[in-house]
C-alpha positions, 0 to 999 in steps of 0.5 A: 500499499505504502509503496503504490501510494508512493508510486502514484504521487512520484509520477504525478509529481513528475508531470508538470501539467497535472493539476493534482500535483498539489494532491499528491503533495497532500498524499506524501505528507501522510507518509512523512508523518507516519513513523512507520513508514520506511527509511527507503520511502523517505529517501525517495520522498526527499529526493524527488522534493529535492528535484521539484524544488529546483524546478523553474516551471513550478508555481509559487503555491507548489513551491510553498508546499514543497517547502512545508513538506520539506519542513515537516521531513526535517522535523520528524526525521532530524537525521536528514535536517543538514541535507535538507538544510542543503537543499533548501539554501541552494534554492534560495540561490537559485531563485534569486530572480524571484524574490517571492520564492527566495524569500519562501526559502529563506523562511523554511530554512530559518524555521528548521534550525538555528543560526549556526547551521542556516547561516546564508551570505550577509550579502544576498540576505540584503539584496533580498531585502531591498529588491523585495517589492512585496509586503510580506516578502520584507516582513519575512526578511525582517523577522527572520533576520536574526535566526538566519545568521546575518551579522549583527551590524548587517541586520542594524543596517536593514533594520535601521533602513526599512525604518522608513519603508512606506508600510507601517507594519514594515516599520514596525517590524524594523523597529523590533528588529532593533530592539531585539538586537539591544535586548540580545546583549549585542554591544555597539561599541560606536556611540554614534551607532547608538545616536543614530538608533536612538534619534531615528526612534524619537523621529518615529515617535511622531509616526502616524502609525499608533503600532509604529509610535508604540514599538518606537517607545521601546526602542528609545527606551532601551536604546536610550538606556544604552546610550546613557550606559555608553556616556561618561559619569558627568553625562549620564544624569543629562541624557537620562533625563533627556530620554525620560522627557522624551517619553513624557511627551508621548503619554497623552498620545490618542492612542491607549496603546501608546500612552500604556507604553509610554508609562511602561518604558518610563518606569525602566528609567531608573535615575531622574533628576528630582525638579523634572520628577516634580515637574510630572506631578504638577500640571503648572510649570514649576518655577524652578523650571522657568529658570533653567536656561538649558537642560541636557543636549537641548537648547533653552527653547527646545527645552521650554517646549519640552517642559510643557510637553512633560509638566503633569504627566503623571497626573494625566496618566493617573486621571486617563479614562481608561484602567490600562494606562492608569494602572500603568501609571501607578506602576510606573511611579512606584520605581520614583517615589523611593528616589526622593522623599518630596516626591515621595510626599508630593506623590502620595496625594495621587496615589491615595485618589487612585485608591477610590479608582472604579477598577480593581486593578488600578486599586490593587496597583496603587496600594502595591505601590504604597506598600513599595513606599512603605518597604522603603520607608518612604511612606509618610501618611498624614491625616488627610490620607487616612479616610482613603487608606482606611476604606481600603480595609473595607473593600469587597475584594479580599485581595486589596484588604490583604494588600493594605493590611500588609502596608499597616505592618510596615508603615511607621505612624508619627501621631497618636491620632493617626494610630488610634485611627488605624486600629479603628479601621483594623477593628472595623475590618475585623467586624465587617469580615470575620474570616480575616481575623487571623490577619487582622490579628498579625497587623495588631502584634506588628503595629504594637511592636513598632509603636509600643507607646501609641498601643499602651496609650490604646490598652489604657483607653480601652481597658474597661472593655477588656475587663472580666464582666458578669462575675469575673468572667472574660467575654471570650467569643468577642472578637474586639477584646482578642484584638486588644489583647494581641495589641496588649501582649506586643506593646512590651516588645517595642524598643520604644516603650518608655514608662508605659505600663500593660498590666500583667493580667492581660497576659493572663487573659491572652492565655485564654486564648492562646489557640487563637492568637498562636494560629494568627501569629504562627508567621513569626512565633509557635505556640509553645514559645508564645505560651513561655512568654504569655506565663512569664509576663503574667507572673511579673508582680511590677512593671514600670512605676505601676503597682499591680492590681489584684487580678480577677484571674488567677496567674498562670504559675510555673507548673504551666511552663512544663507544658513548653516542649522548647528551650526558651532564650534570650530575646535580641531587644526584649526587656529582661523581666523580672522575677525576684532577685532572679532574671528570666529569659524569655524566648524572642517573639519577633527577632527578624521578620519572616515572610508574610503568612499569605506568602507561605500558603501560596508556596504550599499550593504553588507546589502542589499546582507545579505537580498538576501542571507536569501531569497535565502536560505529559498528558497534552504531549500524548494528545499530539501523538493521537493526532498523527494517528489520526493524520494516518488514517488510524482514527479508532486507535486515536480516539481510544489514545484519547479516552485513555488520556481522559481516564488518566486525568480523572485520576488527578486530583485538586486541591485549590481552584487554580489547579481545578480549573486546569484540570477542567481545561485539560478535559475540554481540550481532550474532549474537543479533540476527539471531535476533531478526530471524529470530524477529520475521518468524515471530511478528510479521509472521507472513510465514513458514509453517514448521513448529512445530518450526523456530521452537522451534529458533530460540528454543532457539538464542536462549535460548542465545545470550542466556544466554551474553551474561548471563554470560559477559560481565563489567564491564558498566555497570548501563545496559549490564546492564539492556540485556542483560536487556531483550533477554531479556524481549523473548526471554520476550514473544515466546515468551509470545506463541507459547504452542502452541510452549513451556511457558508457566509456565517462560517466566513463571517466567524472565520474573518472575526477570528483572523481579525482577532488574530492581528489585534493579538500580534498588535499587543505583542511579538507573536509569531502565527502558525503557517495555517494562521497566515494561510487562513488570513491570506485566503480569507482576503482572497475569497472576500476580494473574489466576486465568485465568493467561496465556490472559486476557492473550495480547493485553497480551503481543502488544501489548507486542511489536508496541510495542517499539522497539530502543534505541541501544546502545553500549559504555562499559565495558571488558567482558571474556570469560570463555573457556576452551582446552582441549587433550589433549596428544599425543592424536590418532586414532593416539595413543590414550589406554590404558584398560582396560574397566570401570575409571576412565581418567585424561584429563590436559588442559592448560586455560586459563581467561580472567578466571574468577574463584573465585566461578564454578562450573566443570563438565567434562562428559564424554560419550559420547553425548547421553544419556550425560554425566559431570560432573566439578567444577573446584574453585576451589581448584586454580586459584589466582591472581586473573590474568586468564590461569589455565594448569594441568594437570588430570587428569579422571576418566572412570568409565564406560569400555565394553566396547569395544576403543576409543571416543571422548568428548567433553569440554568445560568449561561454567560454571554460570549463578548466577542462574539459578534457575527453571532448576534441572537435576537432575543426580546429582552434577552442576551445579543450574543450567544451564551456559554452555560457555566452549570448543568440545568436544574429542574425545578417542581412547581405546584398549583396552590388550590383555593377552597 
């Protein structure tokens, strides 16, 4: 069978006039990717392809597919790579008069091996670049220059020259190339070369295309830093200021992408003069700036223009209407606040205003900046700031409250009023969110240790609240009392606690709450050491000058100390407690600051997550092997292999939401590949002869699974998102190759939308699309421009499908699963909900949402039949919070109660596909786009209320 197929393909290829030559190439591919193909057959294929590659009668399309087959052959038979490289290299020299063919050859050459094996002549590369009339050819040459082993200085010359290309994508690719030269560690000794590149990038900051301006900002930033490093020490600050000012001039650009890029670049400039930084947070030009006659390398007149351009740069960023810009501005401000005390002081008011931002991401970024300032002791909070600062402790988001508490751990308060307000804010946090108790106790302990005198004053003020009540019994269930006891026991550990008194009985009270307190302080002290410390302090008869009052609770005696299993050593900085004439040494509760408890927990979860990721990626590697079986017409074997993968995946357990999301994604991916295998058998190999309806059912099921894969999982990297989009593109191409079962205009519209989204992803960052995506984009443009529509390009689509190769896919990001749980409490067939016919009925629902943000549009669907469905919008404002898990009760109104004694309805939660503009759905009062469902349908039983 193998030799017969090879003979037929070779005979077809040798006939240059045979229109089925491309089909022969597709058949050859099945032999190449089959690991069981004999070596003699492989060598025959290689010889034939090599000979065909040198024929001048080949069309560009045929030449492209021959190169693709040689690339596949090199990847599957690595021992033939060198021979294939030589053949392609010779082809690139042979067809230098055909720029397109030569470019295709060089692109294939770059994709096979590294630059040590595929180096080509620098002169040939330059001549091809400057002779190429096709935009796509120039793009490919520019993007592959480094992989082709071209010399650094030749690449620099080419990249710099093409920054003046009339096409914006070429200019952007040139700038990206210059950026790559800088980041690859290449050292340019000639400072004039660096200056030439820097000033050319500065010119392109005014380019008409926003993507070019964004790329120019990155080049100005990186090459500007290289230029600063090359200058003499006396000139470094001047040049650093100049680069900073140039980047500031872009923060008011019309493009959001450019503004974000500008602030990202500003954060990379490590050294800037204080007067310039102060000017960036003031829209009015400061007097000190007006006195300057010159600055850096600019004339006085030029500098006046620049001074006005960077005046209030950070203010504009923090006030921007787009949250991405505001977030980037906060992040950029972070690095500069620790340089100068005055700049940190003036920036504080701006950052405090950001704590009221509508965007959670911006609030988080502002708090991270404040935490950075507190870490470097640059955060000096004033009374005017406390209201907004304390408001973060009451935020609905757990993460925001957590970061705010971390700041209170580090901040140094100079005024007792501020300290008392902080304690009050933490107690409010504790009262509203009882689950934060351990973290609040930990913060109080750190604050008491840092502000011993203030802590003692607070304890004195609230001493009546701590005293036992009702026959001398302490109210143990009061979190407020426990919080004050934690503050009290931390005060003696402060080095500035002079003359302030903490009654020893409070340490005795704290012993009764030992479990709660030690759990909160486990990041700094173990329970045995804490017990020893409390016991010793409670036995002291005097502290300072205060005379001990009679204790209402028994003092912990010496017998309690026998419970301690560890030695007690003398602390550093802890006062020696006197008992009679003996000196008792107490274990140090704090000798140094450890990492936050939250960090420890995250590390434990990360270890478990890493194990899950390793297991999942091993399974994903087997998926590609299964797909090779599909392309070798062994579909049944491939499906069995995928089922084995699903069984193996089901054995993995998850202890966190993150690992659960990864497992759910992998299971969904396996189901998608199983459907692809079945459809491939229908469409490509045409083995099965089922009715068209069966194939349409498989396509419908695949569409649903791919839609869920795209919208129900978040946290993808750009490469992972691109991979999912590639699967959707292949599904569309499979549909279009069977036009008799689907509406081709709808599928074409969907395919065009996906291609457009991929282009947007490419603009956001340098991502190299796969060949199938590039070819699909080209085919779509050809079909859209053709008057005959899809019918004339059906062969191109079929050919693309035949040449599809599944890439190796592995998960690197922490994918999260958007999911929901729905329950109707107390409802079953024996306990139906009452209703009155013709009147609305309220259905109580217990809803749990996982990883749902306020940007997601959720709908309840309530149906009695397939034709009768009612939609109820779940307003994000009622969900509250930003937790990964949200639980709430919702009364869902159902208006279509029938004239019946009883009936059942089915309810589930759906989420609108935000990017599915090509699938607009017309529902009166319902969703505008298609839904992906987050949970299984729940049956609700209702019974008519009988009137006596």
